[in-house]
N, CA, C and O atoms as a CHARMM CRD file, in Angstrom:
* protein
*
  344
    1    1 MET  N    158.44300  65.15200 -18.95500 PROA 1      0.00000
    2    1 MET  CA   157.10600  65.34000 -19.47500 PROA 1      0.00000
    3    1 MET  C    156.34200  64.02700 -19.45300 PROA 1      0.00000
    4    1 MET  O    156.93000  62.95700 -19.60600 PROA 1      0.00000
    5    2 ILE  N    155.07800  64.10800 -19.26800 PROA 2      0.00000
    6    2 ILE  CA   154.25000  62.91900 -19.18000 PROA 2      0.00000
    7    2 ILE  C    154.04300  62.24600 -20.54200 PROA 2      0.00000
    8    2 ILE  O    153.95200  61.01900 -20.59200 PROA 2      0.00000
    9    3 ASN  N    153.96800  62.98200 -21.62300 PROA 3      0.00000
   10    3 ASN  CA   153.66900  62.40200 -22.93500 PROA 3      0.00000
   11    3 ASN  C    154.90500  62.07200 -23.75700 PROA 3      0.00000
   12    3 ASN  O    154.79000  61.83300 -24.95900 PROA 3      0.00000
   13    4 GLU  N    156.07000  62.05300 -23.15100 PROA 4      0.00000
   14    4 GLU  CA   157.28700  61.72700 -23.88700 PROA 4      0.00000
   15    4 GLU  C    157.27400  60.26200 -24.31500 PROA 4      0.00000
   16    4 GLU  O    156.77400  59.39600 -23.59600 PROA 4      0.00000
   17    5 GLN  N    157.82500  60.00200 -25.48300 PROA 5      0.00000
   18    5 GLN  CA   157.95200  58.64600 -25.99000 PROA 5      0.00000
   19    5 GLN  C    159.42400  58.23800 -25.94800 PROA 5      0.00000
   20    5 GLN  O    160.24900  58.80200 -26.66800 PROA 5      0.00000
   21    6 TRP  N    159.74800  57.26600 -25.11000 PROA 6      0.00000
   22    6 TRP  CA   161.10500  56.74900 -24.99200 PROA 6      0.00000
   23    6 TRP  C    161.17700  55.39000 -25.67000 PROA 6      0.00000
   24    6 TRP  O    160.28300  54.56000 -25.50700 PROA 6      0.00000
   25    7 TYR  N    162.24900  55.16600 -26.43500 PROA 7      0.00000
   26    7 TYR  CA   162.44600  53.89000 -27.10900 PROA 7      0.00000
   27    7 TYR  C    163.89200  53.44400 -26.98800 PROA 7      0.00000
   28    7 TYR  O    164.81500  54.25800 -26.98600 PROA 7      0.00000
   29    8 LEU  N    164.06800  52.13600 -26.88800 PROA 8      0.00000
   30    8 LEU  CA   165.36800  51.52700 -27.11300 PROA 8      0.00000
   31    8 LEU  C    165.33400  51.10700 -28.57000 PROA 8      0.00000
   32    8 LEU  O    164.53300  50.25700 -28.95900 PROA 8      0.00000
   33    9 GLU  N    166.20100  51.70100 -29.37300 PROA 9      0.00000
   34    9 GLU  CA   166.26700  51.39400 -30.79400 PROA 9      0.00000
   35    9 GLU  C    167.58300  50.66600 -31.05400 PROA 9      0.00000
   36    9 GLU  O    168.60700  50.99100 -30.45300 PROA 9      0.00000
   37   10 PHE  N    167.55400  49.68400 -31.94800 PROA 10     0.00000
   38   10 PHE  CA   168.77200  48.91100 -32.18000 PROA 10     0.00000
   39   10 PHE  C    168.72900  48.24400 -33.54600 PROA 10     0.00000
   40   10 PHE  O    167.66400  48.03000 -34.12500 PROA 10     0.00000
   41   11 TYR  N    169.92200  47.92100 -34.04400 PROA 11     0.00000
   42   11 TYR  CA   170.04700  47.13800 -35.27100 PROA 11     0.00000
   43   11 TYR  C    171.35600  46.37000 -35.21900 PROA 11     0.00000
   44   11 TYR  O    172.30400  46.77100 -34.54400 PROA 11     0.00000
   45   12 ARG  N    171.39200  45.24500 -35.95200 PROA 12     0.00000
   46   12 ARG  CA   172.61300  44.45900 -36.05300 PROA 12     0.00000
   47   12 ARG  C    173.49800  45.07400 -37.13100 PROA 12     0.00000
   48   12 ARG  O    173.00500  45.51300 -38.17000 PROA 12     0.00000
   49   13 LEU  N    174.79200  45.10300 -36.88400 PROA 13     0.00000
   50   13 LEU  CA   175.71400  45.68500 -37.85300 PROA 13     0.00000
   51   13 LEU  C    175.72500  44.94000 -39.17700 PROA 13     0.00000
   52   13 LEU  O    176.07900  45.51900 -40.20400 PROA 13     0.00000
   53   14 SER  N    175.34800  43.67900 -39.17500 PROA 14     0.00000
   54   14 SER  CA   175.27800  42.93100 -40.43200 PROA 14     0.00000
   55   14 SER  C    174.08700  43.36800 -41.28500 PROA 14     0.00000
   56   14 SER  O    174.01000  43.03100 -42.46600 PROA 14     0.00000
   57   15 GLN  N    173.16100  44.11900 -40.68700 PROA 15     0.00000
   58   15 GLN  CA   171.96400  44.55600 -41.40300 PROA 15     0.00000
   59   15 GLN  C    172.09700  45.94800 -41.99800 PROA 15     0.00000
   60   15 GLN  O    171.49300  46.23700 -43.03100 PROA 15     0.00000
   61   16 ALA  N    172.87700  46.81200 -41.36300 PROA 16     0.00000
   62   16 ALA  CA   172.96100  48.20100 -41.82000 PROA 16     0.00000
   63   16 ALA  C    174.30100  48.79500 -41.41300 PROA 16     0.00000
   64   16 ALA  O    174.93200  48.34000 -40.46000 PROA 16     0.00000
   65   17 GLY  N    174.72500  49.81200 -42.14300 PROA 17     0.00000
   66   17 GLY  CA   176.00300  50.45600 -41.88000 PROA 17     0.00000
   67   17 GLY  C    175.90400  51.67000 -40.97800 PROA 17     0.00000
   68   17 GLY  O    176.92100  52.17000 -40.49800 PROA 17     0.00000
   69   18 SER  N    174.67800  52.15800 -40.73900 PROA 18     0.00000
   70   18 SER  CA   174.50600  53.33700 -39.89400 PROA 18     0.00000
   71   18 SER  C    173.06800  53.38800 -39.37100 PROA 18     0.00000
   72   18 SER  O    172.18800  52.66500 -39.83900 PROA 18     0.00000
   73   19 TYR  N    172.86500  54.25300 -38.40100 PROA 19     0.00000
   74   19 TYR  CA   171.53800  54.45500 -37.82700 PROA 19     0.00000
   75   19 TYR  C    170.56200  54.90300 -38.91300 PROA 19     0.00000
   76   19 TYR  O    169.45500  54.37400 -39.01800 PROA 19     0.00000
   77   20 ASP  N    170.97700  55.87400 -39.71700 PROA 20     0.00000
   78   20 ASP  CA   170.09900  56.39200 -40.77500 PROA 20     0.00000
   79   20 ASP  C    169.75900  55.31400 -41.79900 PROA 20     0.00000
   80   20 ASP  O    168.61400  55.20900 -42.24100 PROA 20     0.00000
   81   21 GLU  N    170.75700  54.51300 -42.17500 PROA 21     0.00000
   82   21 GLU  CA   170.51600  53.42700 -43.12300 PROA 21     0.00000
   83   21 GLU  C    169.54500  52.40800 -42.53200 PROA 21     0.00000
   84   21 GLU  O    168.64400  51.93200 -43.22300 PROA 21     0.00000
   85   22 ALA  N    169.72600  52.07500 -41.26000 PROA 22     0.00000
   86   22 ALA  CA   168.83900  51.11900 -40.58900 PROA 22     0.00000
   87   22 ALA  C    167.41400  51.64900 -40.53700 PROA 22     0.00000
   88   22 ALA  O    166.45800  50.89000 -40.69700 PROA 22     0.00000
   89   23 LYS  N    167.27400  52.94200 -40.31400 PROA 23     0.00000
   90   23 LYS  CA   165.95800  53.57900 -40.27200 PROA 23     0.00000
   91   23 LYS  C    165.28700  53.51900 -41.64800 PROA 23     0.00000
   92   23 LYS  O    164.09400  53.23800 -41.76300 PROA 23     0.00000
   93   24 GLU  N    166.08000  53.78800 -42.68100 PROA 24     0.00000
   94   24 GLU  CA   165.55100  53.80700 -44.04600 PROA 24     0.00000
   95   24 GLU  C    165.14500  52.42500 -44.53600 PROA 24     0.00000
   96   24 GLU  O    164.09400  52.27100 -45.15700 PROA 24     0.00000
   97   25 ASP  N    165.97400  51.41200 -44.26100 PROA 25     0.00000
   98   25 ASP  CA   165.69800  50.09500 -44.83900 PROA 25     0.00000
   99   25 ASP  C    164.84500  49.19600 -43.94300 PROA 25     0.00000
  100   25 ASP  O    164.53700  48.06400 -44.31800 PROA 25     0.00000
  101   26 GLY  N    164.46500  49.68400 -42.77500 PROA 26     0.00000
  102   26 GLY  CA   163.56900  48.92500 -41.90200 PROA 26     0.00000
  103   26 GLY  C    164.25000  47.95400 -40.95500 PROA 26     0.00000
  104   26 GLY  O    163.57000  47.19000 -40.26900 PROA 26     0.00000
  105   27 SER  N    165.58300  47.96400 -40.89900 PROA 27     0.00000
  106   27 SER  CA   166.26200  47.04300 -39.98600 PROA 27     0.00000
  107   27 SER  C    166.37600  47.59900 -38.56000 PROA 27     0.00000
  108   27 SER  O    166.78600  46.88000 -37.64900 PROA 27     0.00000
  109   28 LEU  N    166.02000  48.86100 -38.36400 PROA 28     0.00000
  110   28 LEU  CA   166.03600  49.45600 -37.02400 PROA 28     0.00000
  111   28 LEU  C    164.81700  48.96200 -36.25500 PROA 28     0.00000
  112   28 LEU  O    163.68300  49.09100 -36.71600 PROA 28     0.00000
  113   29 ARG  N    165.06200  48.40700 -35.10200 PROA 29     0.00000
  114   29 ARG  CA   163.98100  47.93300 -34.23400 PROA 29     0.00000
  115   29 ARG  C    163.76400  48.95100 -33.13200 PROA 29     0.00000
  116   29 ARG  O    164.71700  49.55100 -32.63600 PROA 29     0.00000
  117   30 GLN  N    162.51000  49.14500 -32.74800 PROA 30     0.00000
  118   30 GLN  CA   162.16100  50.07900 -31.67600 PROA 30     0.00000
  119   30 GLN  C    161.35900  49.33900 -30.62600 PROA 30     0.00000
  120   30 GLN  O    160.40800  48.62000 -30.93600 PROA 30     0.00000
  121   31 TYR  N    161.76100  49.52900 -29.37100 PROA 31     0.00000
  122   31 TYR  CA   161.02300  48.93200 -28.27700 PROA 31     0.00000
  123   31 TYR  C    160.71200  50.02600 -27.26800 PROA 31     0.00000
  124   31 TYR  O    161.63300  50.67300 -26.77100 PROA 31     0.00000
  125   32 PRO  N    159.43100  50.25300 -26.94900 PROA 32     0.00000
  126   32 PRO  CA   159.09900  51.30600 -25.98600 PROA 32     0.00000
  127   32 PRO  C    159.63000  50.95800 -24.59300 PROA 32     0.00000
  128   32 PRO  O    159.52300  49.81700 -24.14400 PROA 32     0.00000
  129   33 VAL  N    160.20100  51.95200 -23.92300 PROA 33     0.00000
  130   33 VAL  CA   160.74200  51.75700 -22.57800 PROA 33     0.00000
  131   33 VAL  C    160.28200  52.88700 -21.66900 PROA 33     0.00000
  132   33 VAL  O    159.91700  53.96800 -22.13000 PROA 33     0.00000
  133   34 ASP  N    160.30500  52.61800 -20.37800 PROA 34     0.00000
  134   34 ASP  CA   160.05800  53.67100 -19.40400 PROA 34     0.00000
  135   34 ASP  C    161.27200  54.58000 -19.37500 PROA 34     0.00000
  136   34 ASP  O    162.39600  54.10900 -19.54600 PROA 34     0.00000
  137   35 PRO  N    161.06900  55.87000 -19.16400 PROA 35     0.00000
  138   35 PRO  CA   162.22600  56.77200 -19.11600 PROA 35     0.00000
  139   35 PRO  C    163.15500  56.40700 -17.95700 PROA 35     0.00000
  140   35 PRO  O    162.69400  56.06400 -16.86800 PROA 35     0.00000
  141   36 PRO  N    164.46200  56.48400 -18.20000 PROA 36     0.00000
  142   36 PRO  CA   165.40300  56.20900 -17.11000 PROA 36     0.00000
  143   36 PRO  C    165.32400  57.31000 -16.05600 PROA 36     0.00000
  144   36 PRO  O    164.98000  58.45100 -16.36300 PROA 36     0.00000
  145   37 MET  N    165.64000  56.96300 -14.83000 PROA 37     0.00000
  146   37 MET  CA   165.60900  57.95700 -13.75000 PROA 37     0.00000
  147   37 MET  C    166.69400  59.01600 -13.96300 PROA 37     0.00000
  148   37 MET  O    166.45700  60.20600 -13.75900 PROA 37     0.00000
  149   38 GLN  N    167.87800  58.57400 -14.37300 PROA 38     0.00000
  150   38 GLN  CA   169.00500  59.47200 -14.59400 PROA 38     0.00000
  151   38 GLN  C    169.64200  59.11000 -15.93100 PROA 38     0.00000
  152   38 GLN  O    170.35900  58.11300 -16.01100 PROA 38     0.00000
  153   39 VAL  N    169.40300  59.88300 -16.97000 PROA 39     0.00000
  154   39 VAL  CA   169.97600  59.59800 -18.27900 PROA 39     0.00000
  155   39 VAL  C    171.49900  59.63000 -18.21000 PROA 39     0.00000
  156   39 VAL  O    172.17100  58.90400 -18.94200 PROA 39     0.00000
  157   40 GLU  N    172.03900  60.46700 -17.33600 PROA 40     0.00000
  158   40 GLU  CA   173.48800  60.63400 -17.21800 PROA 40     0.00000
  159   40 GLU  C    174.20000  59.35500 -16.80700 PROA 40     0.00000
  160   40 GLU  O    175.38900  59.19700 -17.08300 PROA 40     0.00000
  161   41 GLU  N    173.49400  58.44100 -16.15500 PROA 41     0.00000
  162   41 GLU  CA   174.10200  57.18800 -15.70400 PROA 41     0.00000
  163   41 GLU  C    174.35700  56.23200 -16.86000 PROA 41     0.00000
  164   41 GLU  O    175.11300  55.27300 -16.70200 PROA 41     0.00000
  165   42 GLY  N    173.75900  56.46300 -17.99700 PROA 42     0.00000
  166   42 GLY  CA   173.93800  55.59600 -19.15200 PROA 42     0.00000
  167   42 GLY  C    172.85400  54.55000 -19.27300 PROA 42     0.00000
  168   42 GLY  O    172.15700  54.23000 -18.31000 PROA 42     0.00000
  169   43 MET  N    172.72800  54.02900 -20.47300 PROA 43     0.00000
  170   43 MET  CA   171.65400  53.08300 -20.78000 PROA 43     0.00000
  171   43 MET  C    171.76300  51.78500 -20.00900 PROA 43     0.00000
  172   43 MET  O    170.74100  51.21000 -19.63600 PROA 43     0.00000
  173   44 ARG  N    172.94900  51.31400 -19.76400 PROA 44     0.00000
  174   44 ARG  CA   173.11400  49.99400 -19.14800 PROA 44     0.00000
  175   44 ARG  C    172.91300  50.00300 -17.63000 PROA 44     0.00000
  176   44 ARG  O    173.00000  48.95200 -16.99500 PROA 44     0.00000
  177   45 ALA  N    172.65100  51.15100 -17.05000 PROA 45     0.00000
  178   45 ALA  CA   172.56000  51.25800 -15.59400 PROA 45     0.00000
  179   45 ALA  C    171.22500  50.78000 -15.02100 PROA 45     0.00000
  180   45 ALA  O    171.12600  50.57100 -13.81200 PROA 45     0.00000
  181   46 HSD  N    170.20900  50.60400 -15.84400 PROA 46     0.00000
  182   46 HSD  CA   168.87400  50.29600 -15.32100 PROA 46     0.00000
  183   46 HSD  C    168.24900  49.13600 -16.08000 PROA 46     0.00000
  184   46 HSD  O    168.96300  48.34700 -16.69900 PROA 46     0.00000
  185   47 SER  N    166.93800  49.02300 -16.04100 PROA 47     0.00000
  186   47 SER  CA   166.24200  47.91800 -16.70800 PROA 47     0.00000
  187   47 SER  C    166.46600  47.93600 -18.21600 PROA 47     0.00000
  188   47 SER  O    166.37700  46.89000 -18.85900 PROA 47     0.00000
  189   48 ILE  N    166.75200  49.08700 -18.78800 PROA 48     0.00000
  190   48 ILE  CA   167.06800  49.15900 -20.21500 PROA 48     0.00000
  191   48 ILE  C    168.33300  48.35000 -20.48700 PROA 48     0.00000
  192   48 ILE  O    168.42600  47.66200 -21.50400 PROA 48     0.00000
  193   49 GLY  N    169.30000  48.43000 -19.58700 PROA 49     0.00000
  194   49 GLY  CA   170.52400  47.64900 -19.71700 PROA 49     0.00000
  195   49 GLY  C    170.25800  46.15400 -19.65500 PROA 49     0.00000
  196   49 GLY  O    170.90600  45.37300 -20.35100 PROA 49     0.00000
  197   50 ASP  N    169.30300  45.75800 -18.82000 PROA 50     0.00000
  198   50 ASP  CA   168.93100  44.34500 -18.75200 PROA 50     0.00000
  199   50 ASP  C    168.37500  43.88300 -20.09500 PROA 50     0.00000
  200   50 ASP  O    168.68000  42.78400 -20.55700 PROA 50     0.00000
  201   51 MET  N    167.56300  44.72700 -20.71400 PROA 51     0.00000
  202   51 MET  CA   166.99600  44.40800 -22.01600 PROA 51     0.00000
  203   51 MET  C    168.10500  44.29300 -23.06700 PROA 51     0.00000
  204   51 MET  O    168.07000  43.40400 -23.91700 PROA 51     0.00000
  205   52 MET  N    169.08500  45.19600 -23.00400 PROA 52     0.00000
  206   52 MET  CA   170.21200  45.15800 -23.93600 PROA 52     0.00000
  207   52 MET  C    171.00400  43.86600 -23.76100 PROA 52     0.00000
  208   52 MET  O    171.45900  43.27500 -24.74000 PROA 52     0.00000
  209   53 ASP  N    171.16600  43.43300 -22.52100 PROA 53     0.00000
  210   53 ASP  CA   171.88300  42.18000 -22.26200 PROA 53     0.00000
  211   53 ASP  C    171.16700  40.99100 -22.90200 PROA 53     0.00000
  212   53 ASP  O    171.81200  40.10500 -23.46200 PROA 53     0.00000
  213   54 VAL  N    169.84900  40.97200 -22.82200 PROA 54     0.00000
  214   54 VAL  CA   169.06900  39.88800 -23.42200 PROA 54     0.00000
  215   54 VAL  C    169.21700  39.91100 -24.94700 PROA 54     0.00000
  216   54 VAL  O    169.38300  38.86100 -25.56700 PROA 54     0.00000
  217   55 ILE  N    169.16000  41.09100 -25.54700 PROA 55     0.00000
  218   55 ILE  CA   169.33100  41.22100 -27.00100 PROA 55     0.00000
  219   55 ILE  C    170.72200  40.75100 -27.39800 PROA 55     0.00000
  220   55 ILE  O    170.87700  40.02000 -28.37600 PROA 55     0.00000
  221   56 ASP  N    171.73600  41.16700 -26.64200 PROA 56     0.00000
  222   56 ASP  CA   173.11000  40.72900 -26.92500 PROA 56     0.00000
  223   56 ASP  C    173.22700  39.21000 -26.86700 PROA 56     0.00000
  224   56 ASP  O    173.86600  38.59500 -27.72100 PROA 56     0.00000
  225   57 MET  N    172.60100  38.60800 -25.84400 PROA 57     0.00000
  226   57 MET  CA   172.66100  37.16400 -25.68100 PROA 57     0.00000
  227   57 MET  C    171.97500  36.45700 -26.85300 PROA 57     0.00000
  228   57 MET  O    172.48400  35.45700 -27.35900 PROA 57     0.00000
  229   58 ALA  N    170.83300  36.96900 -27.27800 PROA 58     0.00000
  230   58 ALA  CA   170.11600  36.36500 -28.39900 PROA 58     0.00000
  231   58 ALA  C    170.93100  36.46100 -29.68300 PROA 58     0.00000
  232   58 ALA  O    170.98900  35.50400 -30.45500 PROA 58     0.00000
  233   59 CYS  N    171.55700  37.60300 -29.91200 PROA 59     0.00000
  234   59 CYS  CA   172.38900  37.77100 -31.11000 PROA 59     0.00000
  235   59 CYS  C    173.61200  36.86800 -31.03900 PROA 59     0.00000
  236   59 CYS  O    174.05100  36.32900 -32.05500 PROA 59     0.00000
  237   60 ASP  N    174.15500  36.70600 -29.85400 PROA 60     0.00000
  238   60 ASP  CA   175.32000  35.83400 -29.68600 PROA 60     0.00000
  239   60 ASP  C    174.95200  34.38000 -29.98000 PROA 60     0.00000
  240   60 ASP  O    175.77000  33.61700 -30.49300 PROA 60     0.00000
  241   61 MET  N    173.72600  34.00700 -29.65600 PROA 61     0.00000
  242   61 MET  CA   173.27000  32.64900 -29.93800 PROA 61     0.00000
  243   61 MET  C    173.14000  32.43500 -31.44600 PROA 61     0.00000
  244   61 MET  O    173.35600  31.32800 -31.93900 PROA 61     0.00000
  245   62 MET  N    172.78600  33.49700 -32.17700 PROA 62     0.00000
  246   62 MET  CA   172.64300  33.38100 -33.62700 PROA 62     0.00000
  247   62 MET  C    174.00600  33.31200 -34.30800 PROA 62     0.00000
  248   62 MET  O    174.23700  32.48400 -35.18900 PROA 62     0.00000
  249   63 ASP  N    174.89800  34.19700 -33.88200 PROA 63     0.00000
  250   63 ASP  CA   176.20700  34.30500 -34.52300 PROA 63     0.00000
  251   63 ASP  C    177.14100  34.97700 -33.52900 PROA 63     0.00000
  252   63 ASP  O    176.92100  36.12800 -33.15100 PROA 63     0.00000
  253   64 SER  N    178.16400  34.28100 -33.10900 PROA 64     0.00000
  254   64 SER  CA   179.02500  34.79600 -32.03900 PROA 64     0.00000
  255   64 SER  C    179.76600  36.07600 -32.41600 PROA 64     0.00000
  256   64 SER  O    180.27700  36.77000 -31.53700 PROA 64     0.00000
  257   65 SER  N    179.83200  36.39700 -33.69900 PROA 65     0.00000
  258   65 SER  CA   180.53000  37.62800 -34.08700 PROA 65     0.00000
  259   65 SER  C    179.57200  38.78900 -34.32600 PROA 65     0.00000
  260   65 SER  O    180.00500  39.87500 -34.71100 PROA 65     0.00000
  261   66 GLU  N    178.28600  38.57500 -34.10400 PROA 66     0.00000
  262   66 GLU  CA   177.28600  39.62400 -34.35500 PROA 66     0.00000
  263   66 GLU  C    177.39200  40.73400 -33.31800 PROA 66     0.00000
  264   66 GLU  O    177.56000  40.47400 -32.12700 PROA 66     0.00000
  265   67 LYS  N    177.29200  41.96700 -33.78400 PROA 67     0.00000
  266   67 LYS  CA   177.32500  43.12900 -32.89000 PROA 67     0.00000
  267   67 LYS  C    176.06400  43.95800 -33.13200 PROA 67     0.00000
  268   67 LYS  O    175.50500  43.96200 -34.22900 PROA 67     0.00000
  269   68 VAL  N    175.63000  44.66100 -32.08300 PROA 68     0.00000
  270   68 VAL  CA   174.40400  45.44900 -32.14500 PROA 68     0.00000
  271   68 VAL  C    174.71600  46.87600 -31.72700 PROA 68     0.00000
  272   68 VAL  O    175.42300  47.10100 -30.74500 PROA 68     0.00000
  273   69 ASN  N    174.19000  47.83500 -32.46900 PROA 69     0.00000
  274   69 ASN  CA   174.25800  49.25100 -32.07100 PROA 69     0.00000
  275   69 ASN  C    172.94200  49.60900 -31.40000 PROA 69     0.00000
  276   69 ASN  O    171.86900  49.24300 -31.87900 PROA 69     0.00000
  277   70 TYR  N    173.03400  50.33600 -30.27500 PROA 70     0.00000
  278   70 TYR  CA   171.86200  50.70500 -29.48100 PROA 70     0.00000
  279   70 TYR  C    171.73000  52.22100 -29.38800 PROA 70     0.00000
  280   70 TYR  O    172.71900  52.95500 -29.38200 PROA 70     0.00000
  281   71 TYR  N    170.46700  52.66800 -29.31400 PROA 71     0.00000
  282   71 TYR  CA   170.17000  54.09600 -29.16300 PROA 71     0.00000
  283   71 TYR  C    168.99000  54.23700 -28.21900 PROA 71     0.00000
  284   71 TYR  O    167.97700  53.55600 -28.37600 PROA 71     0.00000
  285   72 LEU  N    169.11900  55.11200 -27.24600 PROA 72     0.00000
  286   72 LEU  CA   168.01300  55.44800 -26.37400 PROA 72     0.00000
  287   72 LEU  C    167.46800  56.77200 -26.88200 PROA 72     0.00000
  288   72 LEU  O    168.17800  57.77800 -26.89000 PROA 72     0.00000
  289   73 THR  N    166.20600  56.77400 -27.30700 PROA 73     0.00000
  290   73 THR  CA   165.63800  57.99100 -27.88900 PROA 73     0.00000
  291   73 THR  C    164.45000  58.49200 -27.07200 PROA 73     0.00000
  292   73 THR  O    163.71100  57.72000 -26.46000 PROA 73     0.00000
  293   74 ARG  N    164.30200  59.78300 -27.08800 PROA 74     0.00000
  294   74 ARG  CA   163.14600  60.44600 -26.46200 PROA 74     0.00000
  295   74 ARG  C    162.52300  61.33200 -27.51600 PROA 74     0.00000
  296   74 ARG  O    163.15400  62.27000 -28.00200 PROA 74     0.00000
  297   75 ASP  N    161.28600  61.03700 -27.86900 PROA 75     0.00000
  298   75 ASP  CA   160.57200  61.80500 -28.88600 PROA 75     0.00000
  299   75 ASP  C    161.39600  61.94700 -30.16700 PROA 75     0.00000
  300   75 ASP  O    161.42100  63.01100 -30.78500 PROA 75     0.00000
  301   76 GLY  N    162.06900  60.86200 -30.55900 PROA 76     0.00000
  302   76 GLY  CA   162.83400  60.82800 -31.79300 PROA 76     0.00000
  303   76 GLY  C    164.24100  61.38300 -31.71600 PROA 76     0.00000
  304   76 GLY  O    164.97400  61.32300 -32.70300 PROA 76     0.00000
  305   77 LYS  N    164.64200  61.92000 -30.57300 PROA 77     0.00000
  306   77 LYS  CA   165.99000  62.47300 -30.41100 PROA 77     0.00000
  307   77 LYS  C    166.86100  61.48100 -29.64300 PROA 77     0.00000
  308   77 LYS  O    166.45200  60.96400 -28.60300 PROA 77     0.00000
  309   78 ILE  N    168.05700  61.22000 -30.15400 PROA 78     0.00000
  310   78 ILE  CA   168.97200  60.28800 -29.49100 PROA 78     0.00000
  311   78 ILE  C    169.49300  60.92400 -28.20000 PROA 78     0.00000
  312   78 ILE  O    170.10000  61.99500 -28.21700 PROA 78     0.00000
  313   79 MET  N    169.23900  60.23600 -27.07800 PROA 79     0.00000
  314   79 MET  CA   169.67400  60.71400 -25.76500 PROA 79     0.00000
  315   79 MET  C    170.96200  60.02400 -25.30900 PROA 79     0.00000
  316   79 MET  O    171.76100  60.60700 -24.57600 PROA 79     0.00000
  317   80 ASP  N    171.15400  58.78600 -25.74700 PROA 80     0.00000
  318   80 ASP  CA   172.34500  58.01300 -25.40100 PROA 80     0.00000
  319   80 ASP  C    172.52900  56.96600 -26.49000 PROA 80     0.00000
  320   80 ASP  O    171.57000  56.58700 -27.16200 PROA 80     0.00000
  321   81 GLN  N    173.75400  56.50300 -26.66200 PROA 81     0.00000
  322   81 GLN  CA   173.99400  55.49100 -27.68600 PROA 81     0.00000
  323   81 GLN  C    175.20200  54.65200 -27.33000 PROA 81     0.00000
  324   81 GLN  O    176.08500  55.07200 -26.58200 PROA 81     0.00000
  325   82 GLU  N    175.21400  53.46000 -27.88800 PROA 82     0.00000
  326   82 GLU  CA   176.33600  52.54500 -27.74200 PROA 82     0.00000
  327   82 GLU  C    176.57700  51.96600 -29.13400 PROA 82     0.00000
  328   82 GLU  O    175.78600  51.16000 -29.62400 PROA 82     0.00000
  329   83 GLU  N    177.67000  52.37900 -29.76500 PROA 83     0.00000
  330   83 GLU  CA   177.96800  51.93500 -31.11900 PROA 83     0.00000
  331   83 GLU  C    179.28900  51.18900 -31.16300 PROA 83     0.00000
  332   83 GLU  O    180.21100  51.49900 -30.40900 PROA 83     0.00000
  333   84 TRP  N    179.37600  50.21800 -32.03900 PROA 84     0.00000
  334   84 TRP  CA   180.60500  49.46100 -32.27900 PROA 84     0.00000
  335   84 TRP  C    181.28900  50.03200 -33.50300 PROA 84     0.00000
  336   84 TRP  O    180.62700  50.47700 -34.44100 PROA 84     0.00000
  337   85 ASP  N    182.61100  50.02200 -33.49600 PROA 85     0.00000
  338   85 ASP  CA   183.36500  50.36700 -34.68500 PROA 85     0.00000
  339   85 ASP  C    183.36500  49.16600 -35.61200 PROA 85     0.00000
  340   85 ASP  O    183.42200  48.02500 -35.15400 PROA 85     0.00000
  341   86 ARG  N    183.30500  49.40900 -36.86900 PROA 86     0.00000
  342   86 ARG  CA   183.33200  48.30000 -37.84900 PROA 86     0.00000
  343   86 ARG  C    184.72800  47.75800 -37.97500 PROA 86     0.00000
  344   86 ARG  O    184.96100  46.82600 -38.74500 PROA 86     0.00000
């Protein structure tokens, strides 16, 4: 659809314990992205993956043990995700 809203959403695990908690307390970050050509290929397969790599690098510069959970959403629905176990 032409009017779909796609976002890369993410939060650091040190900020929140879950996606819902991050959404509630404001630690969830949203960045608008172009829709991937093939969602089935996964988030890291395209330019969204490049963006995730930059975020990972920035977090690593802050604290080498920092981990980030990522969500690719379309119109508020999670289409793909990459989560770390605590």
